[in-house]
N, C-alpha and C positions, 0 to 999 in steps of 0.2 A: 464770667471768667472760670467759675468754679464746672460749669457746666461745660467749655471748652475746652478745661484740664480733663475733664475724664473723658471728650471724643477723641483726643490728642494719638493714644496708643491706634484706637480705630484708625484714625487718619493716616497713621505711620504704615499699619499693615496694608492698608488698599493702595497706598503707594508704592511698596513693597510688591504688590501681589500683580501691579502694572508693569513691574519692570521684568517681569518673568520672561525668559529666553522663548521664543517660538521653537515649533519642532522642527527639524531639517525637514527640507522638502524631500520627497521621494524621488528615485531617478526616474526619467522619461520612460514610457510605457514604450514595447517593441512595436514596430507598425507590423502590422498584419497582412497579408497579401489578401485579395476578394478572393481568391479560390487556388484551391492547390494546383501546383505544377502538371501533376499526373492528370487531374481532371481535366485539363486543358487538351489531352489526348483522345479524349474519350468523347461519345456524344449522348453517355446517360443523363438525364436530369437527376440531379442528385437532392433528397430531401432535406432541409434543413432540421434537425434535431433541436430539441429547447433547454438551455444552460440546466444544470444539474446540481453542479458545485459538489456539495459533502453529502447529496442525496443519495439513495440507494440506487446501484448501478443497473437495477432491473434484471429480470430473468433472460438476459440475452441468448444464454446458450441454446434455450428452446428453440431458435432459429433454426439448429441441425434437427430437428425433430429426431431425437435419439431420446427415450424413455430412461434407459439405461444413464446418459451421461445426465439428463436432470435428476437422476438419482442421486449421484456422484456430487453435483454441484451443492445438494441441497442438504448434504453429510457434511462436504467439508465448510459449507456456511456455518453448520452448527458445532463440529467439532476440531476443527483444524488448529493447531496449538500456535500460530502465527497471528488468527484472526483471535484470538482469546489473550494473546499478550498484548496486541493492540488494543483491545478493548479494554483491558484492564490500566494501560497507559490512559486514555482518555478520562478513566475513573478516575484516576489518580489526577490528572490535570484540571476535572472539573472541581474536585477539592480545593486546589489551590485557592479555585477563583473563590470559592465561596470561602476561602479564609482571608484574600485579600479583601472582600467586601465586609466581613468581619472587625477589620483592623479601622472601616471608615464609620464603626456605630459606637455609641457610647458601651464602655468597659464598666458591669457593676459587679460587684462582690460584696460578701458577708464573713465576716471573721470575728474570733473571740480571741481574748488576751488574758495572760493569768502572770505577776511578774510579783518579785518580791527583793527588797532590797534596802542597802542603806548607804548614806553618804551625801556628800554635797548635792546629787539630784534626786534626792529623797525630802520630802516635806519637814521631818523629823530631824535631818542629822544622821546624826549615829545608830540612831533606835529603827532598829529593821521595820519596813513599810510593806503593805501587801497593796496592790493595785489591779482592778479587774476593769476588763474593757469589753465591749461588743459594739458593734456597730456596723453601719453599711458605706462603703467605698464606692466612689463614682469618680471615670477619669474619661477624657474625651480631648481627642486632638483635632484642632481644627485646621482643615484643609486647604490652607488658603492660596496656598501654589501649587495644587492639584499633584503633588507627590502621591500622594496614596488612590487617589481617582489613576494617575498614570500608570501605578503597581496592578490595578484592577482590570483596566483595560489591556494591561500586556496580557496578564493572566486570562482573560476572556479572549484574548485572539490566541494565544498558545490553545486552550480548549477548542477553538475551532480549527486549528491546525491539525490537532490531534484526532480529530472527530472525520477531517477530510484524508487524513494518513490510515484511518482504521476502514473507510471505504476504500483508499488505494488499495489496501493490503486485502479488501477482501475482492476486489477485484482481479487482481495479480493471483489468488491461489484458484480462485474459479478458473482464472485462464489455464493456469498450469495444469489443472485437474482435467479443461478442455485439449490441451495440447498433448497428455499426457496420454490420454484414453483414444484421441485420434491416432496417435501413433501406436497404442498398442493393437486397435484395429488396423491398421495399416498394416502392422506385421502379422495379425491372420490371414489378410488377403495374401501378403506374399508370400508365407509356407503355406497357403492353400496353393499356389501357383506352383512353387516348385513341387511339394507333393504330387500334384497331377503330372507334373513333367517325370517325377520317379516313377509313378506307376507307369508312365507310359516308354520308359526303358527297361521297365519290367516284362512290359509285355513283348519288347522286339527283343529283348534276350532269351526269352521262351523261344520266341522265332529262331531266332540265329542259332541255339542250342538244339534245335530241331534238325536246322539246314545242315549243321556242323554235325552232327550224329547221320545224317543223311549223306555226308561226302559233298556236300552242297559249297560250302565254307571252309576256311582254314581256322584252326584254333586262336590263330590271332585276333580275329574279329569277335570271337565271345568274350576274349580277354578284354576287348577295348568298350565292350558294354557293359561288361562288369566295372570295368573302371569309371565309367561316366554314373552310371547308377548309386555306386558309392559315394563318390563325389556329390550327388546331387542330394542324398541322404544325408550326409554331414552338415549342409546345408539348411536343410531342415530342423536337423539339431540347434544348428548357431542362429537359425532363427528364434528358434524355442528359446532359447537363454537369453536375448535380446525380451522376450516378451513376459518372460517370468520378473525381469528386471521393472520392468517398466508397472507389471501388475504390483510390486512389492513398491514401486515409487506411489501410485495412487491410494494404497492404504496408509503412506503418512500422512499424504495429503487429505485424506478424510480422516486423519485421527483414529486408525485403529491399528492392530497389530499384523503386521505382514504374512502371520503364522496362521491367520483365520480369514484371509481374506480370497477370495477368489472371483473370477469374472469367466464366464463361459466362453468358449472361443464363437466368433461371428465376423466371417469373411465378407458380408454382402455389401453391396455398393450403398453410397449415402450422397444425397445431393448437398450442393455447396448454396448455402444462401447467399444473398447478396445484400451486401451491408453499405448503405449510407454513410457517405463520408460527410456531408454536410458542408459547412464552410469554416476556414479557420477560426473564425471569432469565436464561435458556437463550440469547436472543440476545445479552444482554452478553456472556456467556461464550464467543461463537461467534465475535464480532466481532474479527479480529486487531488494527482499530487501537486498540480500547478495551484489548484485553492490553497493546499496546503503552504506551501513556497509564499502565497501571497500572504498569507494570514502571519507565519514567521517574519516576513517583512514590514508588515504593521506592527508587529510585536515589538521588534527588533527597534522601530518608531517609538513607539510608546519608551521604550525604556531609556532612550535619550533622553526626552523629557523629564522622564525621574531623576536621572542622574546629574540634570544641569539644575534640578531642584533641590539639591542636594545644598544648594549655595547659599539659599534663602532660610528665613530663621524658622523654626518648627512653634508653634504656637496649643499648649497644652492646659485644658482647664480641670482642675481636680475639687473634688467634694468627699466631705466625710463626716457622718451623723450617727450618735451610738449613744453610749452611756458609759459611765467611767466611776465607779467607788472602791474605797478600800475594803470595804463589807459586800459578801456575795447577796445578803438578804437586801441591801438597799442598791444593785444595780441599777435595777431598771425603775428605780423613783424617778419621778420627773423632776426632783432636785439634782440627781446625778446625770443629768444632759449633756452632752456635748457636743458640738459641731463645728466646723470649718471649711472654707471653700478657698481656691487660690489657681492662681494663674503662673506659667511660666513662659517665659519666651526666651529661645536659645538661638544664637546666630556665630554661626562658625568664624573667624577670623584668619587662624594660620592653623593648615592640620600638614603641614609639610608634603604639599601636592597630591595628595589624596584623594581629593574631588576632583580634580583636574585629570588625575589618572583614570577616576571612575569614569567621567564624560567620553576621555577618547577612547575607551576600552567601549563602552556604547556605542560609540561613531563607527569603531571598525567592526563590530557585531553587525552594523547596518550596513557598513559598506560590504559585508561576507555575506549576508543575507538577500542585498539587493541583486550579487553578483549570484547568488544561486537559484535566484528566482529568476533571472535572465536565462541562465544556462538550461533552466528546466522547461521553459518556455521555447527556445532552440530546441531542444532534442524532442521536445512535442511534435514541432515540425517535422523533425527529421525523420522520426517513428513512421508519423502519417504517410511521409513519402514515400518513404522503403517500401512499405505493403502496400501502396497503392501502385508503386512499380512493379513489385513482385507480384502481384495478381496479374497484371496485364502482360506481363512478358512470361509466365508460367502458363497462361492461357494459350497464348501464341506456342509456347513449346509444347503442352498437351496436346494440341491440334497435331504438331510435325511428328508427336512420338507415336500420336495415334494412326498417322499413315504408316511409319514404319511398323508399328505392329502389325497392321493389316497385310503388307507384304510379307514379314516375316512367317505369318500364318498361313500362307498362299504356297510359300516357297517351301516349308514344312510339310504340308499336304503332299504338294507333289511329289516331293524327295520320297514321303513313305511310302505312295501306292508305287513307284518306280524302283523303290527297292524292294516290296515285295514280290515285284515282276522280275526281279534281276535285272533292270537296266541300269542301275546305278550301284557305286560301290558302298559299304556303311561307311567309309569316313565323310561322305555327303551328306548322308542321312543326320550322322551325328552333328556335323557341322550346321546342317539347318535347323536342327532341334536348340541347338547350344543359343542360336541367334536368335530365335524366336524367344527362349525363355529368356534371354537376356533383355530384349525389348519389350516384352511384357513388364519385366522387374522394372524397368527403367519408368516403362507408363505410370506404374502404381507408385512409383516414390514422385514423381512429377506431381501425381495428384492427391500424396501425402501431404507433398510440399503448399501446394494450393490450401489445403485444408488448415496447413499451421499457418501459414500466411494470412486467411481470415480470421482466425484466433485474435493474431497480433493486430491486427487490423483493429479488430473489435476493443483490445485492451489499450491501442494508442489512441483510439476517440474516447475514451474513457466508461465507454458502455453507455449507460444512460437510457436506453428504451426497451421494452417489452417486446419480444417477440411477434405477441398478437399483433 
């Protein structure tokens, strides 16, 4: 009977542990299509990329084969303040994991105490007495119902979410670097086009002035070409201003002061890389923001279990061993030893609804995390489809615009020849040149839009590959 009596508390604890409420189920996952809609319109064979989740996004920017862009992306990865902030938050989340893990381990401490007093609590009554104590204290909470394990699991999942968010921030910053750099180079190219047109207007102005001095044309013709030249030169200054703003934005992205940051002008053509989209399932596995949302969802599920475990009793074991003596010289003698062990079980009975409110709050957080995760997945599909359709339509627009540029260049060349021979008026020549410049600038803008859509597609796909 004595043995059964000693085993009764253990049996009760095991019974209560079996009554623990299971974690709530997660919402059903979104059904992913076998392929993106835009891929059904094309004949390319897409390469399936391997899932990467919170791993490095790879050196995807090297697909553009631009050493300056490579250098900027590396500098941004090392010095960008947004990346540094995300890295610090990851370190903070990992420290919380270590703190939660420490709560599951025994807590051991040493202490010393000296007191002097008199009264009913002392052995000598009204006579003052001194008591010296030194010892070791131990405490340990028995995690019968998984509350501490749930806290640790939630903290671990939060750290995984922060790790994925760090990779997402790094991908976002590097994509912004690529977009800003390509926009700057597009401004260089467009500015070169306008400068070339201004040079041509200058040649025409000198020709018109000679003809005016010879009495072949009226002064109005000179004023017209002067107007066109001045307006074109004003466009060069406007493009220079836009380029300066893009250069300053790049300085911030790479973590450097704008005052000491400069890039030489370069208006050369750039090859447009072809990005393999893969299939929707692998895209979701690659995107770090989706991985972060999934980890947050699982963390919210674990916290529901923690809130439910608050209804069950907590069991703590304590122990102390040391020495106590009224004389410091006798404090560490064997006869002054003292020890004690204890166990404490507490069971909530009535708390005014506090624990129920905690469960409801945790469940609401789980519902919010589930909605956020679903929204992240839907947004991932939308972003990929947006950029795939943009690249397809921009390619067709580029081909049509190329035909327009060829026709405008031919018309401008013919008008130039006829004007020099006195066969057409200056108005026809100016109109042909304006039309050529407009179409060439529009072609450049379409090409810039294709470059931007390529970077956005890489970002939508979550990166996840090396250019090699």
